[in-house]
C-alpha atoms as one frame of an Amber mdcrd trajectory, in Angstrom:
protein
 -52.882 -46.296 -20.970 -53.204 -48.744 -18.106 -53.797 -52.253 -17.010 -56.523
 -54.180 -18.900 -58.046 -57.289 -17.143 -59.668 -60.217 -19.420 -60.934 -62.633
 -16.914 -64.704 -61.942 -16.346 -64.815 -63.585 -12.847 -61.851 -61.355 -11.711
 -63.361 -58.120 -12.909 -66.822 -59.071 -11.493 -65.059 -59.626  -8.043 -63.620
 -56.213  -8.171 -66.653 -54.520  -9.322 -68.838 -55.902  -6.352 -66.106 -55.569
  -3.798 -67.700 -52.740  -1.738 -64.726 -52.231   0.243 -62.494 -51.562  -2.402
 -61.340 -47.796  -2.607 -62.177 -46.082  -5.853 -62.034 -42.306  -6.705 -64.832
 -40.402  -8.219 -64.639 -39.433 -11.547 -67.581 -37.758 -13.483 -67.766 -36.639
 -17.283 -69.638 -33.726 -18.912 -72.612 -36.060 -19.039 -73.664 -34.551 -15.481
 -74.109 -31.210 -17.361 -77.424 -32.754 -19.094 -78.915 -33.547 -15.855 -81.697
 -34.237 -15.372 -82.563 -34.636 -18.997 -80.479 -37.822 -19.145 -79.913 -39.057
 -15.539 -81.538 -38.467 -12.124 -79.262 -36.459  -9.868 -79.588 -39.326  -7.234
 -78.025 -42.032  -9.810 -75.483 -43.841  -7.579 -72.771 -43.727 -10.382 -72.489
 -40.042  -9.273 -71.362 -41.086  -5.772 -68.232 -42.561  -4.613 -68.070 -46.106
  -4.117 -68.383 -46.546  -0.059 -69.912 -43.230   0.445 -72.928 -43.577   2.853
 -75.403 -42.804  -0.053 -73.932 -45.266  -2.659 -73.747 -47.936   0.014 -77.345
 -47.336   1.162 -78.490 -47.050  -2.402 -76.920 -50.548  -3.023 -78.281 -52.052
   0.120 -82.063 -51.298  -0.802 -81.377 -52.098  -4.382 -79.985 -55.564  -3.737
 -82.697 -56.217  -0.954 -85.794 -55.091  -3.062 -84.601 -56.294  -6.437 -81.744
 -58.336  -7.565 -81.403 -60.247  -4.366 -84.700 -60.666  -3.531 -85.928 -64.143
  -2.473 -88.127 -64.830  -5.594 -85.565 -63.430  -7.706 -82.644 -65.521  -6.328
 -85.001 -68.610  -6.525 -85.151 -67.967 -10.114 -81.411 -67.873 -10.608 -80.822
 -71.234  -8.620 -80.091 -74.424 -10.418 -78.601 -72.638 -13.575 -81.405 -70.325
 -13.642 -84.114 -72.630 -14.149 -86.761 -70.698 -12.842 -85.834 -67.892 -14.851
 -85.957 -69.720 -17.839 -89.389 -71.072 -17.172 -90.589 -67.373 -16.542 -88.936
 -66.104 -19.644 -89.985 -69.074 -21.978 -93.638 -67.489 -23.064 -91.754 -64.056
 -23.738 -89.036 -65.486 -25.646 -91.530 -67.680 -27.652 -93.760 -64.549 -28.578
 -90.321 -62.788 -29.658 -89.090 -65.656 -31.800 -92.448 -65.891 -33.703 -91.986
 -62.262 -35.051 -90.488 -62.590 -38.557 -87.854 -59.974 -38.103 -87.148 -60.924
 -34.329 -83.396 -60.277 -34.525 -84.106 -56.694 -35.073 -83.209 -54.186 -32.320
 -86.599 -53.178 -31.991 -88.138 -56.641 -31.078 -84.945 -57.362 -29.097 -85.537
 -54.298 -26.568 -89.321 -55.210 -26.533 -88.593 -58.719 -25.127 -85.816 -57.639
 -22.869 -88.047 -54.638 -21.438 -90.806 -57.023 -20.601 -88.546 -59.552 -18.977
 -87.272 -56.762 -16.746 -90.692 -55.552 -15.904 -91.989 -59.149 -15.000 -88.877
 -60.213 -13.083 -88.125 -56.904 -11.044 -91.494 -55.129 -10.737 -93.872 -58.068
 -11.053 -95.800 -56.390 -14.033 -97.362 -59.023 -16.193 -98.691 -56.874 -18.922
 -96.583 -53.746 -20.046 -99.012 -50.907 -21.564 -98.480 -50.651 -25.192 -97.348
 -46.883 -24.844 -94.599 -47.971 -22.563 -93.616 -50.657 -24.386 -92.950 -48.285
 -27.419 -91.361 -45.899 -25.289 -88.740 -48.629 -24.045 -88.246 -49.833 -27.446
 -87.314 -46.293 -28.481 -85.127 -46.150 -25.521 -83.574 -49.425 -26.456 -82.902
 -48.612 -30.175 -79.562 -47.952 -31.504 -80.678 -44.349 -31.711 -81.853 -44.618
 -28.278 -78.377 -46.125 -27.110 -76.442 -43.244 -28.855 -78.977 -40.839 -26.873
 -77.878 -42.066 -23.465 -74.461 -41.528 -24.148 -74.485 -38.465 -26.435 -74.674
 -36.005 -23.707 -71.069 -36.715 -22.809 -70.017 -34.557 -25.960 -72.891 -33.603
 -28.112 -74.381 -29.882 -28.307 -76.728 -29.260 -25.462 -79.584 -28.213 -27.926
 -79.155 -31.631 -29.802 -78.992 -33.614 -26.681 -82.420 -31.948 -25.688 -84.075
 -32.951 -28.899 -82.831 -36.571 -28.632 -83.817 -36.826 -25.008 -87.169 -35.543
 -25.708 -87.723 -38.299 -28.682 -85.544 -41.218 -27.190 -85.126 -40.937 -23.694
 -87.443 -38.866 -21.461 -90.846 -41.093 -22.621 -89.447 -44.139 -21.415 -87.717
 -42.781 -18.100 -90.599 -40.569 -17.080 -92.956 -43.057 -18.514 -91.530 -45.977
 -16.387 -91.246 -44.028 -13.317 -94.687 -42.691 -13.399 -95.980 -45.937 -13.927
 -94.046 -47.372 -10.920 -95.226 -44.814  -8.606 -98.854 -45.342  -9.618 -99.123
 -49.131 -10.189 -96.154 -50.533  -8.258 -96.583 -48.409  -5.126 -97.669 -49.938
  -1.549 -99.171 -46.561  -0.771-101.854 -46.989  -3.691-103.254 -50.464  -3.220
-106.090 -50.194  -5.335-104.082 -49.182  -8.360-101.740 -52.213  -8.132-100.752
 -53.880 -11.474 -97.055 -55.397 -10.292 -95.516 -55.629  -6.734 -96.149 -53.172
  -4.082 -92.998 -51.277  -3.350 -92.679 -48.970  -0.406 -90.917 -46.420  -2.482
 -90.937 -43.484   0.242 -89.460 -45.775   2.874 -86.855 -47.084   0.337 -86.004
 -43.400  -0.687 -86.002 -42.350   2.944 -83.463 -45.259   3.810 -81.163 -43.998
   1.044 -81.495 -40.172   1.217 -81.342 -40.160   5.121 -77.854 -41.839   4.875
 -76.237 -38.611   5.655 -74.653 -38.019   2.414 -77.131 -35.513   0.987 -77.037
 -33.454   4.180 -76.867 -29.942   3.950 -74.193 -27.450   5.674 -76.252 -27.352
   8.941 -76.658 -31.423   8.941 -80.242 -31.580   7.820 -81.406 -34.549   5.818
 -83.712 -34.306   2.820 -87.310 -34.322   4.247 -90.222 -31.571   5.131 -88.686
 -29.033   7.337 -85.233 -30.627   7.061 -86.033 -32.993  10.313 -84.877 -36.545
  10.212 -88.251 -37.697  11.127 -90.433 -35.933   8.845 -91.886 -37.215   5.716
 -89.583 -37.065   2.627 -90.716 -34.420  -0.075 -92.428 -36.233  -3.085 -90.077
 -34.737  -5.370 -87.093 -36.518  -3.315 -89.061 -39.907  -3.553 -89.566 -39.354
  -7.505 -85.915 -38.590  -7.939 -85.010 -41.714  -6.065 -87.539 -43.780  -8.246
 -86.007 -42.221 -11.204 -82.446 -43.063 -10.397 -83.737 -46.953 -10.130 -85.361
 -46.548 -13.625 -82.372 -44.706 -15.250 -79.914 -47.385 -13.940 -82.615 -50.273
 -14.950 -82.925 -48.578 -18.796 -79.284 -47.684 -19.187 -77.729 -50.869 -17.968
 -80.454 -53.594 -17.986 -82.323 -52.535 -21.214 -79.615 -51.025 -23.511 -76.971
 -53.108 -22.028 -78.679 -56.280 -22.445 -80.179 -55.590 -25.671 -76.654 -54.850
 -26.891 -75.720 -58.153 -25.476 -78.307 -59.914 -27.472 -78.105 -57.824 -30.486
 -74.532 -57.576 -31.057 -72.514 -59.901 -28.999 -74.842 -63.326 -29.207 -77.375
 -63.217 -32.141 -75.183 -62.553 -35.212 -72.802 -65.725 -33.883 -75.936 -67.710
 -33.603 -77.257 -66.517 -36.933 -74.011 -66.635 -38.758 -73.729 -63.264 -39.531
 -70.962 -62.240 -37.290 -68.000 -60.708 -39.579 -65.502 -58.729 -37.382 -63.253
 -56.178 -39.060 -60.254 -57.791 -40.198 -61.244 -61.302 -39.348 -60.639 -64.066
 -41.890 -63.731 -66.080 -42.714 -61.734 -69.323 -42.349 -61.107 -68.540 -38.536
 -64.878 -68.043 -37.817 -67.156 -70.873 -36.453 -70.258 -71.362 -38.606 -73.872
 -70.705 -37.225 -74.301 -74.590 -36.758 -70.718 -74.793 -34.651 -71.924 -72.008
 -32.441 -75.286 -73.392 -31.842 -73.995 -76.646 -30.851 -71.349 -74.793 -28.254
 -74.156 -72.913 -26.892 -76.629 -75.963 -26.298 -73.646 -77.773 -24.889 -72.408
 -75.090 -22.423 -74.877 -71.841 -22.761 -73.226 -69.788 -19.807 -69.497 -70.396
 -20.714 -70.320 -69.625 -24.799 -72.373 -66.477 -23.763 -69.568 -65.419 -21.229
 -66.969 -65.958 -24.218 -69.229 -63.959 -26.578 -69.286 -61.002 -24.305 -65.377
 -60.934 -23.749 -64.784 -60.960 -27.160 -67.277 -58.288 -28.064 -68.273 -56.622
 -24.579 -71.761 -54.826 -24.851 -70.696 -52.199 -22.658 -66.878 -50.804 -22.472
 -66.001 -49.384 -19.191 -63.179 -48.885 -16.806 -62.881 -48.148 -13.085 -60.061
 -45.952 -11.675 -58.940 -47.676  -8.489 -57.254 -45.682  -5.878 -53.717 -46.648
  -4.769 -52.568 -46.651  -1.186 -52.223 -43.032  -0.133 -54.792 -41.848  -2.359
 -54.309 -39.438  -5.449 -54.143 -35.992  -6.202 -56.936 -34.323  -8.228 -55.261
 -33.046 -11.681 -57.814 -30.198 -11.989 -56.783 -26.951 -11.441 -58.099 -25.305
  -8.112 -59.393 -28.688  -6.954
């Protein structure tokens, strides 16, 4: 029960407004940590909190708002189209390119190239990403919210952990400024990035010590803290970037372009043909894609916005 907003631009402005107050709501998915998500995943911290703000600042600077990434997105993403072209050609050359397995493989290779500068993804890591991005992998990513803990563990071992831990290990080994001899992508200073986020004060203990060796603010971070931070980047990328984008292509876009979109209760005479969809897409690709996503969102979500004066927690003892 509540107000639903259908304007993409308006919802996007609400989500990206760092000054908008929101209350923190957690589901039982947290019970499966760390088998599903790093405890440092920013979704587990209130918007506007020191850690959440620091995490976003670092992520924007190092990834999505990095100069080369922004250059790709300029001029209707002409640079991105050029980078993506060889990957998409390889994907479309596969006979059953529309299957979730091949969609996820293409999306993961693009994310690895654009964000981390990884030109060639190892086959073992690509296979793990395909499992994570599969329909069963997508189910696994949300199953901990209600599935039995033993089932969750088995699913994570097969569909979640190989990609989660495989990618974080690869980034720490081959995309790490501290290991120049092993570089196979962009050299990120993961330790400095983690320190900037973790020493924001949000994760200080009762005595005011920030995470670090001996609890001193200027001491090196424990490697476990650095790994957990990298894992938070990976978990967000795999969950939202890989599963979200794969679902967008696999569920929202491709069925319409292939002429196999048949919504429940939809009358055939009211549906556009594949040729009509393709013509509209070629004419105005961005509006077409946004409309497809509006009609069939790849990710359903809601944000609870705190009203003036705050809210009272309804849980007993809180």
